[in-house]
N, C-alpha and C positions, 0 to 999 in steps of 0.2 A: 636402593637406587630411588630417586624422587620421580615421581611419574610428572608429567607435562601435562597443561591445561587447555582448553581451549579458551578465547573470551566468553564462550557461553558454558561453563561448567557450571556458574553457579545458578544459571537457568534450570539446567538438567539435577539440579538439586532440589530446587524448590517444586519440580512435577514428580520428585521421589523417584528417581532412576536409580537403577541398579548400574555401579560401575564394574568395568574390567581392563586390565591392562593390554593395550592393544597397541604392538609397537613402540612401548614407551611412555604411550599416554593413557590418560585415563579417562576412559570414554564412556559415554553411557550404552550398556548393552540391552536394556528393555526399559520400560518405564512400569508396566503393568504385565503385559503378556504380550510375549513374541508371537504368538500366534494370532491374536488381533490384530496387532502391528501390521502380521503380514498380509492378511485381509484387507486392510485399511487400505493399505497401497493397491492390492487389484482390485479395490472395488470403488474406493473413493480416492484421499490423497494422504500420502505421509510425509512427515517434514524431519528431515535428517541434518544432524551436525557432522560435516565433514572437515571440517577446519583444521584436523589433522592433516590433512593433503599437503603438497607442498605445492609452490608456485615461483618460479623463476621466468622472468620477462627476458627476453633475447631481441637486443636492439642493435642497428647498425646496417651499414651499405650492405654485408656480407653474412646477413642473419639467414635468409634463405641457403645461402650455399653453407653455411656452418651447420645447422640440423641436417641439410641431406649429407654430412659428412660423418655428424656423432648420431644420427640414427638412421635404422634400417629404411626406412619409408623415403618417400620423394615427398619432403614436405614444402620445396619449392611447387610444387605441381597444384598447390592447394588455393583456393581462392581469396582476397581479403574477407574477412567475415567469417569464413569456414572453421572445420576444426577436421583434424586427422587421429585416428589412434594406429599408434606406434610402438615400437620398442628401441630401447638403447641396448645393444649388445657389447660383450668383450670380443677382443682379437680371434677366441675361438669359437666365436658364434652363443656364446652362453648368455643368458637372459640377465641383464641387471635388473631391469625394471620396465612394466608395460604402463604406458605413460598417453596423454592426449595434448594437442599442442594445437591452440588457434591462432589464427592470423588475424592479428588486429590491423595492421597495415603495411604496407608494400616489404616496408623492413623493419617488423614488429611481430614478434611473437609472444605466446603467454604458455609456456611449458608444464604441465600439471602430471609431477610424477606421485608414486603411492606414499605415504607418511613414512614408514620405514626405509624408504630407500631414498628420501629426499635430499639428505646431507651427501650421498654416495654418487646420486644422479649429478649432483651441482659440482661436487669434487671432482667426477667425469668430465663434465663440460668444460671446466676450469682448463684442465691438461689439455682438452681436444679443440681450445679456442685458440690456443697459442698463435697460430698461423694466419687467424682470421681475423678481419675488422669487424669486430663487435663487441658490447658492451653486456654482461651479465648480472641480471640484478635480483638476487635472491631474496623475496619479499614474505616469503612462506611464515618468518614468526608474525607479521603485521596485517596478514590476509587473511580472513574468515569465508568458509565455505558450506551455504546452506543449501541444500535439496529437496526440493518439493516435487513427488513423485505420485504418477497415480493419473485414471483417467478424468478427475475433477480438477487435475492442477491449472489447467489452462483457464478453464472457469474462475477459478479461484484468483489467480495471478491477474486476469482481466480486472477486478474488481479492486485492486491497487494500484494501477498505474492511470496515468493521464488520460484522459479521452483521445488525445492526438497520438498517444503510444500505442493505442490498442491495436489496430492493424498491423504494426511492426511485430507485437507478440504472436497474433493468429498467424501470420504470413512466415514467423522464423522456422526454419526447417531443422530438420533433425540434423547431429552435427555443425550448427550455426551456433552462431553469436551476436548479440547487441548492447548497446549502451541503452539502460533506461532505467526510468525512476520509478522506483515499487517504495509505496508508502511513504513518499516523498523523500526517499534514501536513493541515491545515484549509485547503480550495480551493474556489472559485468553479468548479463543474462544468457545462460548456453543451455541450448536445448540437448542436453546428454543426460546419461543417468546408468544405474548399474543394477538396476530394477527389473529392466523387461518391460517397463511400463513408458507411456509418454509420460515427459517431466521437464524440470526444468533445474539449472544449478546457477546460484545466486553468489558471485564472488564480492565480498564487500570489504572495505575498513574494518579493522577489529574494535574501533570505537562506537559503531555504529550495529554493530551484528548483534547484540540484544536485543535492539529496537525494531530490527529487520525479522528477528527470529519470532516475538512476541506480534508484531504484525500478521505474519503470516499464521502464527497457530490460533491467534481469535478472529482471521478473516471469516471462518464459515465453521458448520459444526463437522463439516466432512473432513476436517485438518485433525489427523494424529499423530502426535511425535513418536517418534521410530528410532530404534537402537541397532546396533550392529547387528544384533543375533538375527533380527528378519530381515537388516540387508542381506545377511548372507544366505537366508533360505530364498530369497528374491533372487539375487544373483543366479545361484544354482539351478533353479527352476530355468532360468532363461541361459543355462550353459554359459556363462559370464565367468572366464579365467580368473584365478585368485593368486597372487604372487604368493609365493611359499608354499602354495598347496600344487597348483597344475604349471606353474612359473617358476622358474629360478636358474642357477647358474650353472647347476649339472643335466639342464635340458637344452632343448634348442626350438626355434619356431616352427619348424615341419613338424616334428612331433606332437604340437600340440594344438595343429589343425591353423597356425597362423602362418602359413606360408605366402599367403597374399599379400600380408604385409610387407615381406622383403621384397624389396624394386630390383629384381634379380631380370635377366631374360628368361623369355620371351613375353614376359608380362607387360603390356601396356604402359604401364607407370614404372618401369626399369628405368634408372639414373643412369646417365654416362659414365659420371667421375666414384672416386674412390669413397668407400665408407668402412668406418669400423667394423670388422668382420665380415667385410665381402669377402674374400678370398675362403675361409672357413665356411660360412653359409654357402658359398655357390657349391663347395664340395660335398657338403651334409645332402644338399639338394639335388646334386649328379647321381650320388652314392643311392640315395632314395630312389630316384626314379630308375634307377638299374635295376634294383631288386631291393625288398624288405626286408628278407631273411635277415631275422635277428636283429629286427630296429620292433621300436614300440610305438605304439599309436596312440593318443587319447581319444577314449570312446564313451559314450554315455551308457547308464544300465540302470534297466528297470528290474525293481524287485518282484517275486513273485509270491512273495509272501508278507507278514506285516512288519520286518525285522530290518531293520535298515543298517548297510553298511556306514562306516567311517573312517575317517581317512587314516591312512598304513594300514588298512584290513586287507589281506591276502586275497589275490583273486587265483582260483585255480581251475582245473580242470582234469578231472579222472586221476584226483591226488597230486596233481604236479601244480607247482605254482608258476603261475604264465602273467602275473601283473600284480598292480596294488590300487588300492582304491586312494584317490587324491582328496575328494570332497564328497561327504553322503549325509542324508537324513529323509525323513519322511516328510514327501512334498505336499504342504499344506493345502496347495491349491490343487493338486492331482489326485490325492488320496491314496498314493501309493509310494514306496521306498524310491528314490533316485539318487544316482552318484555318479561322479567321473571317476574313470581309472584309466592308467595305462595298463595296455596289455602288448603281449606280441602280434605283431600285425598279423600273423596267419589266425588269429582269432577275434579279429574287430569288424568283419562283415556283420552287419546288421541282420537281426535274428538269431545270432549267434548266442546258444543257451551255455553258461556258464555258472561259477561258484562262487562265493564270497565266504571266507574261511571268518564266520562271526561268531569269536571266542570260541573256536574249537567244532564248532557245527559249522557244515557247508550248507550255504541256503542258496537256492536257484536265482539268479539275475538271468536275464538277456538283453544283449546289446541292442540299441536302438538309435533311432535318427536323432539329432541334437536342432536346435534346442527342444527341453522336453517342454517347454512353455512359451506358448506364442502369442501376444494380444491379436485380436483380431480386427481391432481400430486404431 
């Protein structure tokens, strides 16, 4: 199979990137050291190519009503200029994808699904839009997405925007977006990210992507190009779920700790109308409220030794299998192993001592509160 390439593939090659197959895309795994790239984001600023992600415009007088039906969240409730994290589920409550939706006008949204699910999400949107007055425009193949993440990202970005737009950048809140000019190029600038740090995501046409990338890369010595390896360690420290690891069709939002994302009563954000998966999700929610016996819960695990757990490793207690690790690695920031795992609910309390079977040897881990890492400013 021929791997797809982003508009920035040649730029990564020039920088000596090591590439990997990620959902059918030939993406930079790292440039030199994933550890150095991880620390660059925590201490300075990291530059990521996320152009494999999808972009779907939803326009029309029923755009809000359509998204309220297609997704589990209350998208009609968000203000113009804001964004919302949500899920698209199947009728049984299984998770097709987690995604972000930006409301750009009263009847215009930009929906950003994950790379490997972009086609599936668009196909579902087409089916679910049949009875709504909306227009769907899948611009994934024409759009690049570049992320500048880290505590120095705002300062660096301010050096590339016109003086009259500086205040708009400074005042941009988390999960909000605005149109600005960066290095002379028009971009949609969002204060969103997947690293646990302050940062921005910049949407731009493919034709201008390389110019924007290089302008950001050379803007300041604090900027480091970063690959998917460091992005994964950063998101895991921040306990952000990854589709295919923590989320999937065989799970549901409630066991993943994403119950508040689902707009069901008695939540203040509950929506009145129907949405795909509503009945199944309401039943799952009610069953879990009644009893967690036989149910699983996503928890954070901290290793007591030096060996890290990895995905699919069994979680055990007194020799009995009680769960499975979904993601795990040695935390570069914290200095000890961390992992996310689904475990039987009766063993999910913070402070519970468990073990992970690391290739035949049971290593001690403790259930801890999430996230593992939280920035202080």
